[in-house]
N, CA, C and O atoms as a Tinker XYZ file with bonds, in Angstrom:
   512  protein
     1  N     60.284000   96.953000   62.600000    73     2
     2  CA    59.050000   97.225000   63.141000    64     1     3
     3  C     58.446000   95.507000   64.629000    63     2     4     5
     4  O     58.402000   94.282000   64.520000    81     3
     5  N     58.212000   96.257000   65.490000    73     3     6
     6  CA    58.211000   95.708000   66.529000    64     5     7
     7  C     57.055000   94.971000   66.619000    63     6     8     9
     8  O     56.099000   95.331000   65.932000    81     7
     9  N     56.940000   93.841000   67.456000    73     7    10
    10  CA    55.823000   92.771000   67.675000    64     9    11
    11  C     54.641000   93.913000   68.019000    63    10    12    13
    12  O     53.910000   94.156000   67.058000    81    11
    13  N     54.380000   94.577000   69.139000    73    11    14
    14  CA    53.424000   95.471000   69.535000    64    13    15
    15  C     52.808000   96.481000   68.152000    63    14    16    17
    16  O     51.585000   96.576000   68.053000    81    15
    17  N     53.621000   97.143000   67.213000    73    15    18
    18  CA    53.330000   97.788000   66.401000    64    17    19
    19  C     52.633000   96.728000   65.031000    63    18    20    21
    20  O     51.792000   97.093000   64.209000    81    19
    21  N     53.237000   95.473000   65.120000    73    19    22
    22  CA    52.588000   94.160000   64.058000    64    21    23
    23  C     50.987000   94.245000   64.671000    63    22    24    25
    24  O     50.008000   94.393000   63.939000    81    23
    25  N     50.925000   94.129000   66.081000    73    23    26
    26  CA    49.739000   94.005000   66.538000    64    25    27
    27  C     48.832000   94.985000   66.133000    63    26    28    29
    28  O     47.880000   94.776000   65.381000    81    27
    29  N     49.158000   96.156000   66.680000    73    27    30
    30  CA    48.312000   97.326000   66.535000    64    29    31
    31  C     48.002000   97.461000   65.144000    63    30    32    33
    32  O     46.804000   97.472000   64.865000    81    31
    33  N     48.872000   97.572000   64.168000    73    31    34
    34  CA    48.213000   97.403000   62.650000    64    33    35
    35  C     47.235000   96.675000   62.493000    63    34    36    37
    36  O     46.210000   97.025000   61.908000    81    35
    37  N     47.458000   95.430000   63.061000    73    35    38
    38  CA    47.029000   94.033000   62.703000    64    37    39
    39  C     45.373000   94.544000   63.083000    63    38    40    41
    40  O     44.394000   94.501000   62.337000    81    39
    41  N     45.459000   95.038000   64.529000    73    39    42
    42  CA    43.994000   95.046000   65.085000    64    41    43
    43  C     43.145000   96.537000   64.292000    63    42    44    45
    44  O     41.952000   96.772000   64.484000    81    43
    45  N     44.109000   97.461000   63.357000    73    43    46
    46  CA    43.535000   98.423000   63.083000    64    45    47
    47  C     42.936000   98.020000   61.430000    63    46    48    49
    48  O     41.939000   98.541000   60.931000    81    47
    49  N     43.728000   97.073000   60.818000    73    47    50
    50  CA    43.415000   96.580000   59.855000    64    49    51
    51  C     42.173000   95.814000   59.732000    63    50    52    53
    52  O     41.296000   96.085000   58.912000    81    51
    53  N     42.117000   94.671000   60.727000    73    51    54
    54  CA    40.913000   94.211000   60.901000    64    53    55
    55  C     39.462000   94.801000   61.244000    63    54    56    57
    56  O     38.329000   94.496000   60.871000    81    55
    57  N     40.067000   95.946000   62.264000    73    55    58
    58  CA    38.697000   96.773000   62.418000    64    57    59
    59  C     38.097000   97.542000   61.320000    63    58    60    61
    60  O     36.896000   97.753000   61.155000    81    59
    61  N     39.381000   98.058000   60.361000    73    59    62
    62  CA    38.971000   98.742000   59.193000    64    61    63
    63  C     38.031000   97.576000   57.785000    63    62    64    65
    64  O     37.423000   97.889000   56.761000    81    63
    65  N     38.260000   96.557000   58.268000    73    63    66
    66  CA    37.617000   95.714000   56.975000    64    65    67
    67  C     36.611000   95.408000   57.437000    63    66    68    69
    68  O     35.650000   95.113000   56.727000    81    67
    69  N     36.565000   95.399000   58.905000    73    67    70
    70  CA    35.161000   94.946000   59.604000    64    69    71
    71  C     33.902000   96.101000   59.420000    63    70    72    73
    72  O     32.733000   95.736000   59.292000    81    71
    73  N     34.216000   97.214000   59.424000    73    71    74
    74  CA    33.594000   98.215000   58.686000    64    73    75
    75  C     33.162000   98.055000   57.282000    63    74    76    77
    76  O     32.594000   99.008000   56.748000    81    75
    77  N     33.374000   96.900000   56.580000    73    75    78
    78  CA    32.659000   96.760000   55.050000    64    77    79
    79  C     32.460000   95.550000   55.229000    63    78    80    81
    80  O     31.644000   95.219000   54.369000    81    79
    81  N     32.860000   94.253000   56.153000    73    79    82
    82  CA    32.159000   93.400000   56.143000    64    81    83
    83  C     30.819000   93.443000   57.110000    63    82    84    85
    84  O     30.057000   92.541000   56.762000    81    83
    85  N     30.382000   94.082000   58.030000    73    83    86
    86  CA    29.558000   94.255000   58.900000    64    85    87
    87  C     29.094000   95.532000   58.877000    63    86    88    89
    88  O     29.037000   95.985000   60.021000    81    87
    89  N     28.685000   96.414000   57.911000    73    87    90
    90  CA    28.832000   97.910000   58.004000    64    89    91
    91  C     27.481000   98.009000   59.301000    63    90    92    93
    92  O     27.544000   98.800000   60.242000    81    91
    93  N     26.494000   97.178000   59.114000    73    91    94
    94  CA    25.378000   97.194000   59.856000    64    93    95
    95  C     25.637000   97.734000   61.301000    63    94    96    97
    96  O     25.083000   98.652000   61.905000    81    95
    97  N     26.706000   96.840000   61.698000    73    95    98
    98  CA    26.836000   97.299000   63.281000    64    97    99
    99  C     27.228000   98.485000   63.586000    63    98   100   101
   100  O     26.623000   99.114000   64.454000    81    99
   101  N     28.357000   99.037000   62.906000    73    99   102
   102  CA    28.495000  100.195000   63.011000    64   101   103
   103  C     27.913000  101.189000   63.001000    63   102   104   105
   104  O     27.960000  102.042000   63.887000    81   103
   105  N     27.034000  101.249000   61.620000    73   103   106
   106  CA    26.113000  102.150000   61.609000    64   105   107
   107  C     25.142000  102.587000   62.725000    63   106   108   109
   108  O     24.603000  103.685000   62.865000    81   107
   109  N     25.028000  101.346000   63.582000    73   107   110
   110  CA    23.739000  101.676000   64.501000    64   109   111
   111  C     24.739000  102.077000   65.591000    63   110   112   113
   112  O     24.260000  102.079000   66.725000    81   111
   113  N     25.835000  102.367000   65.497000    73   111   114
   114  CA    26.658000  102.930000   66.742000    64   113   115
   115  C     27.081000  104.753000   66.451000    63   114   116   117
   116  O     27.394000  105.593000   67.294000    81   115
   117  N     26.974000  104.869000   65.312000    73   115   118
   118  CA    26.979000  106.177000   65.201000    64   117   119
   119  C     26.271000  107.125000   65.642000    63   118   120   121
   120  O     25.098000  106.938000   65.316000    81   119
   121  N     26.456000  108.336000   66.404000    73   119   122
   122  CA    25.818000  108.892000   66.850000    64   121   123
   123  C     25.011000  110.112000   65.676000    63   122   124   125
   124  O     25.479000  110.631000   64.663000    81   123
   125  N     23.876000  110.243000   66.215000    73   123   126
   126  CA    22.783000  111.412000   65.278000    64   125   127
   127  C     23.249000  112.413000   64.653000    63   126   128   129
   128  O     22.985000  112.813000   63.519000    81   127
   129  N     24.135000  112.912000   65.622000    73   127   130
   130  CA    24.616000  114.443000   65.396000    64   129   131
   131  C     26.111000  114.736000   64.675000    63   130   132   133
   132  O     26.663000  115.829000   64.548000    81   131
   133  N     26.668000  113.198000   64.174000    73   131   134
   134  CA    27.368000  113.235000   62.861000    64   133   135
   135  C     26.668000  113.603000   61.526000    63   134   136   137
   136  O     25.606000  113.152000   61.095000    81   135
   137  N     27.273000  114.278000   61.114000    73   135   138
   138  CA    27.280000  114.986000   59.462000    64   137   139
   139  C     26.915000  113.843000   58.726000    63   138   140   141
   140  O     27.608000  112.842000   58.909000    81   139
   141  N     25.950000  113.771000   57.911000    73   139   142
   142  CA    25.944000  112.827000   56.788000    64   141   143
   143  C     25.355000  111.578000   57.227000    63   142   144   145
   144  O     24.868000  111.660000   58.355000    81   143
   145  N     25.240000  110.247000   56.568000    73   143   146
   146  CA    24.512000  109.421000   56.736000    64   145   147
   147  C     25.458000  108.532000   57.515000    63   146   148   149
   148  O     26.680000  108.652000   57.433000    81   147
   149  N     24.769000  107.517000   58.376000    73   147   150
   150  CA    25.752000  106.771000   59.427000    64   149   151
   151  C     26.517000  105.760000   58.712000    63   150   152   153
   152  O     27.578000  105.370000   59.199000    81   151
   153  N     26.025000  105.223000   57.439000    73   151   154
   154  CA    26.892000  104.421000   56.443000    64   153   155
   155  C     28.334000  104.993000   56.036000    63   154   156   157
   156  O     29.365000  104.322000   55.982000    81   155
   157  N     28.202000  106.443000   55.743000    73   155   158
   158  CA    28.904000  107.365000   55.418000    64   157   159
   159  C     30.059000  107.421000   56.386000    63   158   160   161
   160  O     31.219000  107.302000   55.991000    81   159
   161  N     29.720000  107.615000   57.746000    73   159   162
   162  CA    30.215000  107.624000   58.443000    64   161   163
   163  C     31.146000  106.092000   58.847000    63   162   164   165
   164  O     32.264000  106.006000   59.354000    81   163
   165  N     30.351000  105.162000   58.474000    73   163   166
   166  CA    30.814000  103.836000   58.760000    64   165   167
   167  C     32.030000  103.499000   57.774000    63   166   168   169
   168  O     32.923000  102.676000   57.976000    81   167
   169  N     31.827000  104.461000   56.482000    73   167   170
   170  CA    32.946000  103.654000   55.351000    64   169   171
   171  C     33.846000  104.484000   56.069000    63   170   172   173
   172  O     34.600000  103.916000   56.860000    81   171
   173  N     33.938000  106.099000   55.910000    73   171   174
   174  CA    34.925000  106.553000   56.366000    64   173   175
   175  C     35.876000  106.259000   57.407000    63   174   176   177
   176  O     37.078000  106.490000   57.276000    81   175
   177  N     35.191000  105.589000   58.776000    73   175   178
   178  CA    36.373000  105.206000   59.682000    64   177   179
   179  C     36.811000  104.118000   59.317000    63   178   180   181
   180  O     37.975000  103.980000   59.693000    81   179
   181  N     36.334000  103.062000   58.620000    73   179   182
   182  CA    36.987000  102.069000   58.106000    64   181   183
   183  C     38.165000  102.353000   57.486000    63   182   184   185
   184  O     39.267000  101.959000   57.866000    81   183
   185  N     37.862000  103.285000   56.179000    73   183   186
   186  CA    39.039000  103.686000   55.606000    64   185   187
   187  C     40.078000  103.995000   56.353000    63   186   188   189
   188  O     41.235000  103.577000   56.308000    81   187
   189  N     39.433000  104.963000   57.225000    73   187   190
   190  CA    40.616000  105.705000   58.241000    64   189   191
   191  C     41.832000  104.485000   58.728000    63   190   192   193
   192  O     43.037000  104.332000   58.527000    81   191
   193  N     40.640000  103.674000   59.552000    73   191   194
   194  CA    41.698000  102.491000   59.957000    64   193   195
   195  C     42.155000  101.981000   58.906000    63   194   196   197
   196  O     43.372000  101.864000   59.046000    81   195
   197  N     41.853000  101.651000   58.022000    73   195   198
   198  CA    42.822000  100.788000   57.256000    64   197   199
   199  C     43.990000  101.516000   56.720000    63   198   200   201
   200  O     45.118000  101.024000   56.690000    81   199
   201  N     43.677000  102.776000   56.272000    73   199   202
   202  CA    45.181000  103.549000   55.975000    64   201   203
   203  C     45.706000  104.323000   57.386000    63   202   204   205
   204  O     46.209000  105.413000   57.113000    81   203
   205  N     45.705000  104.075000   58.530000    73   203   206
   206  CA    46.475000  104.249000   59.588000    64   205   207
   207  C     47.195000  103.001000   59.679000    63   206   208   209
   208  O     48.426000  103.008000   59.695000    81   207
   209  N     46.416000  101.746000   59.750000    73   207   210
   210  CA    47.357000  100.429000   59.818000    64   209   211
   211  C     48.206000  100.267000   58.867000    63   210   212   213
   212  O     49.378000   99.997000   59.132000    81   211
   213  N     47.719000  100.416000   57.459000    73   211   214
   214  CA    48.844000  100.310000   56.652000    64   213   215
   215  C     50.023000  101.138000   56.916000    63   214   216   217
   216  O     51.171000  100.710000   56.796000    81   215
   217  N     49.789000  102.068000   57.198000    73   215   218
   218  CA    50.813000  103.473000   57.588000    64   217   219
   219  C     51.683000  103.030000   58.953000    63   218   220   221
   220  O     52.707000  103.702000   59.074000    81   219
   221  N     51.483000  102.070000   59.960000    73   219   222
   222  CA    51.955000  101.401000   61.041000    64   221   223
   223  C     52.871000  100.637000   60.249000    63   222   224   225
   224  O     54.068000  100.767000   60.504000    81   223
   225  N     52.511000   99.850000   59.318000    73   223   226
   226  CA    53.425000   98.926000   58.473000    64   225   227
   227  C     54.701000   99.388000   57.792000    63   226   228   229
   228  O     55.768000   98.781000   57.698000    81   227
   229  N     54.334000  100.711000   57.291000    73   227   230
   230  CA    55.742000  101.020000   56.658000    64   229   231
   231  C     56.285000  102.014000   57.492000    63   230   232   233
   232  O     55.822000  103.000000   58.065000    81   231
   233  N     57.471000  101.453000   57.398000    73   231   234
   234  CA    58.722000  102.452000   57.749000    64   233   235
   235  C     58.417000  104.004000   58.175000    63   234   236   237
   236  O     58.219000  104.600000   59.234000    81   235
   237  N     58.488000  104.354000   56.720000    73   235   238
   238  CA    58.832000  105.768000   56.591000    64   237   239
   239  C     57.597000  106.504000   57.173000    63   238   240   241
   240  O     57.735000  107.677000   57.518000    81   239
   241  N     56.269000  105.819000   57.316000    73   239   242
   242  CA    54.974000  106.638000   57.760000    64   241   243
   243  C     54.719000  106.342000   59.206000    63   242   244   245
   244  O     53.810000  106.983000   59.733000    81   243
   245  N     55.427000  105.407000   59.984000    73   243   246
   246  CA    54.973000  104.896000   60.875000    64   245   247
   247  C     54.739000  105.563000   62.155000    63   246   248   249
   248  O     53.918000  105.206000   62.999000    81   247
   249  N     55.600000  106.649000   62.231000    73   247   250
   250  CA    55.502000  107.083000   63.563000    64   249   251
   251  C     54.240000  108.487000   63.229000    63   250   252   253
   252  O     53.766000  108.911000   64.283000    81   251
   253  N     53.951000  108.863000   62.548000    73   251   254
   254  CA    53.008000  109.728000   62.136000    64   253   255
   255  C     51.578000  108.856000   62.032000    63   254   256   257
   256  O     50.503000  109.321000   62.409000    81   255
   257  N     51.726000  107.632000   61.508000    73   255   258
   258  CA    50.239000  106.742000   61.467000    64   257   259
   259  C     50.396000  106.238000   63.228000    63   258   260   261
   260  O     49.401000  105.618000   63.603000    81   259
   261  N     51.080000  106.355000   63.909000    73   259   262
   262  CA    51.042000  105.912000   64.964000    64   261   263
   263  C     50.325000  106.819000   66.041000    63   262   264   265
   264  O     49.475000  106.447000   66.850000    81   263
   265  N     50.935000  108.304000   65.855000    73   263   266
   266  CA    50.282000  109.290000   66.515000    64   265   267
   267  C     48.726000  109.322000   65.773000    63   266   268   269
   268  O     47.786000  109.713000   66.466000    81   267
   269  N     48.474000  108.898000   64.336000    73   267   270
   270  CA    47.352000  109.010000   63.953000    64   269   271
   271  C     46.155000  108.155000   64.595000    63   270   272   273
   272  O     44.970000  108.481000   64.670000    81   271
   273  N     46.797000  106.929000   65.056000    73   271   274
   274  CA    46.189000  105.945000   65.190000    64   273   275
   275  C     45.464000  106.368000   66.993000    63   274   276   277
   276  O     44.427000  105.943000   67.503000    81   275
   277  N     46.411000  107.250000   67.515000    73   275   278
   278  CA    45.816000  107.897000   69.015000    64   277   279
   279  C     44.760000  108.507000   68.787000    63   278   280   281
   280  O     43.708000  108.400000   69.417000    81   279
   281  N     44.965000  109.140000   67.930000    73   279   282
   282  CA    43.581000  110.550000   67.349000    64   281   283
   283  C     42.464000  109.780000   67.036000    63   282   284   285
   284  O     41.318000  110.051000   67.395000    81   283
   285  N     42.955000  108.367000   66.050000    73   283   286
   286  CA    41.379000  107.899000   65.620000    64   285   287
   287  C     40.816000  107.397000   66.886000    63   286   288   289
   288  O     39.593000  107.367000   67.021000    81   287
   289  N     41.656000  106.974000   67.886000    73   287   290
   290  CA    41.082000  105.949000   68.890000    64   289   291
   291  C     40.079000  107.495000   69.974000    63   290   292   293
   292  O     39.086000  107.267000   70.664000    81   291
   293  N     40.586000  108.613000   69.838000    73   291   294
   294  CA    40.108000  109.616000   70.582000    64   293   295
   295  C     38.866000  109.946000   69.524000    63   294   296   297
   296  O     37.914000  110.557000   70.010000    81   295
   297  N     38.813000  109.658000   68.382000    73   295   298
   298  CA    38.012000  110.375000   67.612000    64   297   299
   299  C     36.915000  109.624000   67.488000    63   298   300   301
   300  O     35.817000  110.086000   67.176000    81   299
   301  N     37.204000  108.132000   67.784000    73   299   302
   302  CA    35.568000  107.200000   67.453000    64   301   303
   303  C     35.377000  107.060000   69.285000    63   302   304   305
   304  O     34.685000  106.068000   69.510000    81   303
   305  N     35.731000  107.659000   70.391000    73   303   306
   306  CA    35.146000  107.361000   71.447000    64   305   307
   307  C     33.778000  107.752000   72.006000    63   306   308   309
   308  O     33.173000  107.294000   72.975000    81   307
   309  N     33.408000  108.831000   71.040000    73   307   310
   310  CA    31.606000  109.349000   71.123000    64   309   311
   311  C     30.811000  108.246000   70.694000    63   310   312   313
   312  O     29.764000  108.091000   71.322000    81   311
   313  N     31.072000  107.404000   69.727000    73   311   314
   314  CA    30.287000  106.167000   69.231000    64   313   315
   315  C     30.384000  105.412000   70.211000    63   314   316   317
   316  O     29.306000  104.985000   70.623000    81   315
   317  N     31.643000  104.956000   70.955000    73   315   318
   318  CA    31.373000  104.093000   72.039000    64   317   319
   319  C     30.432000  104.598000   73.235000    63   318   320   321
   320  O     29.746000  103.800000   73.873000    81   319
   321  N     30.444000  106.293000   73.558000    73   319   322
   322  CA    29.263000  106.430000   74.407000    64   321   323
   323  C     27.967000  106.126000   74.189000    63   322   324   325
   324  O     26.979000  105.787000   74.841000    81   323
   325  N     28.328000  106.391000   72.866000    73   323   326
   326  CA    26.905000  106.622000   71.917000    64   325   327
   327  C     26.375000  104.893000   72.490000    63   326   328   329
   328  O     25.630000  104.625000   73.433000    81   327
   329  N     26.917000  104.156000   71.745000    73   327   330
   330  CA    26.816000  102.636000   72.202000    64   329   331
   331  C     26.076000  102.544000   73.426000    63   330   332   333
   332  O     24.906000  102.204000   73.600000    81   331
   333  N     27.025000  102.934000   74.311000    73   331   334
   334  CA    26.445000  102.488000   75.639000    64   333   335
   335  C     25.533000  103.270000   76.227000    63   334   336   337
   336  O     25.252000  103.086000   77.411000    81   335
   337  N     25.119000  103.957000   75.713000    73   335   338
   338  CA    23.788000  104.910000   76.110000    64   337   339
   339  C     22.724000  104.048000   75.482000    63   338   340   341
   340  O     21.944000  103.405000   76.184000    81   339
   341  N     22.685000  104.029000   74.119000    73   339   342
   342  CA    22.005000  103.181000   73.534000    64   341   343
   343  C     21.480000  101.928000   73.822000    63   342   344   345
   344  O     20.279000  101.661000   73.832000    81   343
   345  N     22.695000  100.912000   74.135000    73   343   346
   346  CA    22.167000   99.522000   74.717000    64   345   347
   347  C     22.167000   99.332000   76.341000    63   346   348   349
   348  O     22.375000   98.308000   76.991000    81   347
   349  N     21.850000  100.730000   76.807000    73   347   350
   350  CA    21.557000  100.599000   78.573000    64   349   351
   351  C     20.292000   99.493000   78.434000    63   350   352   353
   352  O     20.544000   98.437000   79.014000    81   351
   353  N     19.409000   99.526000   77.989000    73   351   354
   354  CA    18.112000   98.794000   78.090000    64   353   355
   355  C     18.399000   97.314000   77.286000    63   354   356   357
   356  O     17.564000   96.412000   77.355000    81   355
   357  N     19.329000   97.203000   76.722000    73   355   358
   358  CA    19.332000   95.567000   75.864000    64   357   359
   359  C     19.802000   94.303000   77.068000    63   358   360   361
   360  O     19.913000   94.300000   78.294000    81   359
   361  N     19.950000   93.523000   76.234000    73   359   362
   362  CA    20.138000   92.307000   77.018000    64   361   363
   363  C     21.584000   92.763000   77.879000    63   362   364   365
   364  O     22.359000   93.649000   77.520000    81   363
   365  N     21.718000   91.883000   79.136000    73   363   366
   366  CA    22.848000   92.065000   79.866000    64   365   367
   367  C     24.196000   91.606000   79.056000    63   366   368   369
   368  O     25.203000   92.212000   79.421000    81   367
   369  N     24.368000   90.729000   78.114000    73   367   370
   370  CA    25.348000   90.306000   76.895000    64   369   371
   371  C     25.764000   91.879000   76.495000    63   370   372   373
   372  O     26.719000   92.483000   76.985000    81   371
   373  N     25.034000   92.294000   75.710000    73   371   374
   374  CA    24.783000   93.349000   74.693000    64   373   375
   375  C     25.196000   94.579000   75.833000    63   374   376   377
   376  O     25.931000   95.363000   75.233000    81   375
   377  N     25.063000   94.875000   76.759000    73   375   378
   378  CA    25.494000   96.015000   77.716000    64   377   379
   379  C     26.478000   95.561000   78.121000    63   378   380   381
   380  O     27.255000   96.513000   78.189000    81   379
   381  N     27.022000   94.591000   78.482000    73   379   382
   382  CA    28.576000   94.204000   78.629000    64   381   383
   383  C     29.620000   94.635000   77.308000    63   382   384   385
   384  O     30.618000   95.327000   77.512000    81   383
   385  N     29.328000   94.235000   76.218000    73   383   386
   386  CA    30.028000   94.481000   75.232000    64   385   387
   387  C     30.185000   96.159000   75.135000    63   386   388   389
   388  O     31.235000   96.801000   75.169000    81   387
   389  N     28.683000   96.708000   74.994000    73   387   390
   390  CA    28.782000   97.985000   74.944000    64   389   391
   391  C     29.477000   98.648000   76.216000    63   390   392   393
   392  O     30.109000   99.651000   75.887000    81   391
   393  N     29.533000   98.363000   77.570000    73   391   394
   394  CA    30.297000   98.959000   78.449000    64   393   395
   395  C     31.739000   98.658000   78.695000    63   394   396   397
   396  O     32.453000   99.293000   79.471000    81   395
   397  N     32.199000   97.390000   77.796000    73   395   398
   398  CA    33.294000   97.224000   77.993000    64   397   399
   399  C     34.221000   97.986000   76.812000    63   398   400   401
   400  O     35.437000   97.797000   76.796000    81   399
   401  N     33.650000   98.747000   75.952000    73   399   402
   402  CA    34.335000   99.058000   74.969000    64   401   403
   403  C     34.943000  100.473000   75.366000    63   402   404   405
   404  O     35.965000  100.954000   74.877000    81   403
   405  N     33.939000  101.202000   76.580000    73   403   406
   406  CA    34.615000  102.205000   77.082000    64   405   407
   407  C     35.875000  102.523000   77.401000    63   406   408   409
   408  O     36.610000  103.366000   76.887000    81   407
   409  N     36.142000  101.520000   78.609000    73   407   410
   410  CA    37.436000  101.273000   79.330000    64   409   411
   411  C     38.663000  100.802000   78.271000    63   410   412   413
   412  O     39.822000  101.209000   78.349000    81   411
   413  N     38.223000   99.990000   77.407000    73   411   414
   414  CA    38.970000   99.722000   76.389000    64   413   415
   415  C     40.163000  100.633000   75.425000    63   414   416   417
   416  O     41.284000  100.744000   74.928000    81   415
   417  N     39.014000  101.058000   75.639000    73   415   418
   418  CA    39.493000  102.534000   74.630000    64   417   419
   419  C     40.810000  103.233000   75.105000    63   418   420   421
   420  O     41.715000  103.365000   74.281000    81   419
   421  N     40.967000  103.670000   76.331000    73   419   422
   422  CA    41.892000  104.258000   77.470000    64   421   423
   423  C     43.107000  103.693000   76.579000    63   422   424   425
   424  O     43.715000  104.312000   75.705000    81   423
   425  N     43.347000  102.170000   77.073000    73   423   426
   426  CA    44.679000  101.393000   76.941000    64   425   427
   427  C     44.979000  101.747000   75.528000    63   426   428   429
   428  O     46.175000  101.963000   75.334000    81   427
   429  N     44.081000  101.881000   74.329000    73   427   430
   430  CA    44.201000  102.175000   72.733000    64   429   431
   431  C     44.780000  103.073000   72.610000    63   430   432   433
   432  O     45.609000  103.057000   71.700000    81   431
   433  N     44.653000  104.309000   73.444000    73   431   434
   434  CA    44.991000  105.351000   72.954000    64   433   435
   435  C     46.437000  105.523000   73.714000    63   434   436   437
   436  O     47.350000  106.236000   73.296000    81   435
   437  N     46.464000  104.803000   74.806000    73   435   438
   438  CA    48.085000  105.050000   75.313000    64   437   439
   439  C     49.007000  103.920000   74.679000    63   438   440   441
   440  O     50.231000  103.942000   74.802000    81   439
   441  N     48.336000  102.958000   74.012000    73   439   442
   442  CA    49.311000  102.124000   73.236000    64   441   443
   443  C     49.740000  102.732000   72.060000    63   442   444   445
   444  O     50.949000  102.780000   71.835000    81   443
   445  N     49.039000  103.145000   71.371000    73   443   446
   446  CA    49.322000  104.092000   70.349000    64   445   447
   447  C     50.207000  104.948000   70.519000    63   446   448   449
   448  O     51.110000  105.021000   69.685000    81   447
   449  N     50.187000  105.761000   71.564000    73   447   450
   450  CA    51.016000  107.061000   72.414000    64   449   451
   451  C     52.124000  106.690000   72.747000    63   450   452   453
   452  O     53.125000  107.334000   72.432000    81   451
   453  N     52.176000  105.579000   73.451000    73   451   454
   454  CA    53.518000  104.778000   73.714000    64   453   455
   455  C     54.588000  104.368000   72.644000    63   454   456   457
   456  O     55.806000  104.531000   72.722000    81   455
   457  N     53.894000  103.824000   71.671000    73   455   458
   458  CA    54.495000  103.262000   70.478000    64   457   459
   459  C     55.053000  104.542000   69.651000    63   458   460   461
   460  O     56.227000  104.626000   69.288000    81   459
   461  N     54.277000  105.316000   69.453000    73   459   462
   462  CA    54.679000  107.012000   68.731000    64   461   463
   463  C     55.983000  107.450000   69.281000    63   462   464   465
   464  O     57.074000  107.616000   68.737000    81   463
   465  N     55.585000  107.592000   70.497000    73   463   466
   466  CA    57.024000  108.150000   71.055000    64   465   467
   467  C     58.232000  107.558000   71.386000    63   466   468   469
   468  O     59.197000  108.235000   71.741000    81   467
   469  N     58.268000  106.078000   71.279000    73   467   470
   470  CA    59.328000  105.262000   70.902000    64   469   471
   471  C     59.891000  105.149000   69.642000    63   470   472   473
   472  O     61.035000  104.746000   69.432000    81   471
   473  N     58.991000  105.548000   68.696000    73   471   474
   474  CA    59.299000  105.095000   67.117000    64   473   475
   475  C     60.394000  106.887000   66.564000    63   474   476   477
   476  O     60.413000  108.115000   66.650000    81   475
   477  N     60.924000  105.973000   66.154000    73   475   478
   478  CA    62.082000  107.060000   66.008000    64   477   479
   479  C     61.670000  108.134000   64.897000    63   478   480   481
   480  O     61.076000  107.799000   63.872000    81   479
   481  N     61.982000  109.265000   65.143000    73   479   482
   482  CA    61.438000  110.620000   63.953000    64   481   483
   483  C     62.177000  110.235000   62.574000    63   482   484   485
   484  O     63.232000  109.635000   62.363000    81   483
   485  N     61.283000  110.772000   61.776000    73   483   486
   486  CA    61.904000  110.347000   60.370000    64   485   487
   487  C     63.300000  111.015000   59.969000    63   486   488   489
   488  O     63.401000  112.226000   60.165000    81   487
   489  N     64.257000  110.406000   59.488000    73   487   490
   490  CA    65.588000  111.455000   59.269000    64   489   491
   491  C     65.199000  112.435000   58.264000    63   490   492   493
   492  O     64.348000  112.315000   57.383000    81   491
   493  N     66.037000  113.530000   58.563000    73   491   494
   494  CA    65.464000  114.728000   57.244000    64   493   495
   495  C     66.446000  114.726000   56.438000    63   494   496   497
   496  O     67.569000  114.948000   56.891000    81   495
   497  N     66.315000  114.552000   55.470000    73   495   498
   498  CA    67.699000  114.841000   54.352000    64   497   499
   499  C     68.515000  115.883000   54.489000    63   498   500   501
   500  O     67.942000  116.916000   54.837000    81   499
   501  N     69.713000  115.956000   54.324000    73   499   502
   502  CA    70.256000  117.076000   54.304000    64   501   503
   503  C     70.701000  117.677000   52.944000    63   502   504   505
   504  O     71.170000  116.866000   52.145000    81   503
   505  N     70.634000  118.828000   52.603000    73   503   506
   506  CA    71.016000  119.247000   51.522000    64   505   507
   507  C     72.183000  120.218000   51.530000    63   506   508   509
   508  O     72.222000  121.207000   52.261000    81   507
   509  N     73.077000  119.891000   50.720000    73   507   510
   510  CA    74.778000  120.501000   50.939000    64   509   511
   511  C     74.593000  121.072000   49.380000    63   510   512
   512  O     75.513000  121.679000   48.832000    81   511
């Protein structure tokens, strides 16, 4: 496991845990068109981040987990867009947080894709 993979796994695990430590923050940025309650979406996305983070740690699931991380970063991007829109009238510090999340998502996606491409595919068992 590379240092970069460890860092990405730690980021995912930390972010996922924060969905349970401070769910109100995440509830607030769930777009209203997401089905179900905002709290359910917060918990589902938190579980997804934790599972993907754990998958990055485990060698045999790493490649799939890295691709899953890229997909997850794409999937949560609408919440960042919604946050930026909803926070447009808040104090400057809040706006900077909201707007800063938008471009940050692009390198996160690139990071996960780059690591997934570098990750060796699982060897297939050969049955004779």
